[in-house]
C-alpha positions in Angstrom: -103.4 -15.3 39.1 -101.6 -12.6 41.4 -98.9 -12.6 39.1 -101.9 -12.1 35.8 -103.8 -9.5 38.0 -100.4 -7.3 38.3 -98.9 -7.5 35.2 -102.9 -6.6 33.5 -103.0 -3.9 35.7 -99.2 -2.5 34.9 -100.1 -2.9 31.1 -103.4 -0.6 31.8 -101.2 1.9 34.0 -98.3 2.2 30.9 -101.0 2.0 28.1 -102.6 5.5 30.1 -99.4 7.1 30.6 -98.6 6.6 26.6 -101.7 8.0 25.8 -101.4 11.3 28.1 -97.9 11.9 26.2 -99.7 11.8 23.1 -102.2 13.9 23.6 -100.3 17.3 24.0 -98.6 16.1 20.6 -102.0 16.0 18.8 -103.0 19.6 18.8 -100.0 21.1 16.7 -100.6 18.3 14.3 -104.4 19.1 14.2 -103.8 22.6 13.4 -101.2 22.0 11.2 -103.8 20.0 9.0 -106.0 22.7 9.4 -103.6 25.0 8.2 -102.4 23.2 5.1 -105.8 21.8 4.3 -106.2 26.1 4.1 -103.2 26.7 2.4 -103.7 23.6 -0.5 -106.8 25.6 -1.6 -104.7 28.2 -3.1 -100.9 27.0 -3.0 -101.4 22.9 -3.3 -97.2 22.6 -3.2 -96.6 24.6 0.0 -99.5 22.5 1.5 -97.4 19.2 0.4 -94.4 20.2 2.3 -96.7 21.0 5.0 -97.9 17.4 4.9 -94.2 16.7 5.0 -93.4 18.3 8.0 -96.0 17.2 9.8 -94.9 13.2 9.0 -91.8 13.9 10.3 -92.9 15.7 13.2 -95.3 12.7 14.2 -92.1 9.9 13.1 -89.2 11.4 14.6 -88.9 10.9 18.8 -87.4 14.8 18.9 -87.2 14.7 22.5 -85.2 11.2 22.6 -82.9 12.6 20.1 -82.1 15.8 21.5 -81.6 14.1 25.1 -78.2 12.9 24.5 -77.2 16.2 22.8 -77.6 17.9 25.7 -76.8 16.1 28.2 -74.5 17.3 31.2 -71.6 15.1 32.2 
């Protein structure tokens, strides 16, 4: 019983930590969508490019990709 309780609380802490990491990424995405919608009214092609850029931003873990490149020896 104690093991199950400890693992459950650990999972909850990890979930909360993951949610906190995702929150700062959300604001730029929402702002990007609003801008893309407004631009899409006038220039739909540009809006499609912005949507693509937002998708890449959400999918690619830039911090993890850049970490080995900038790691000091």
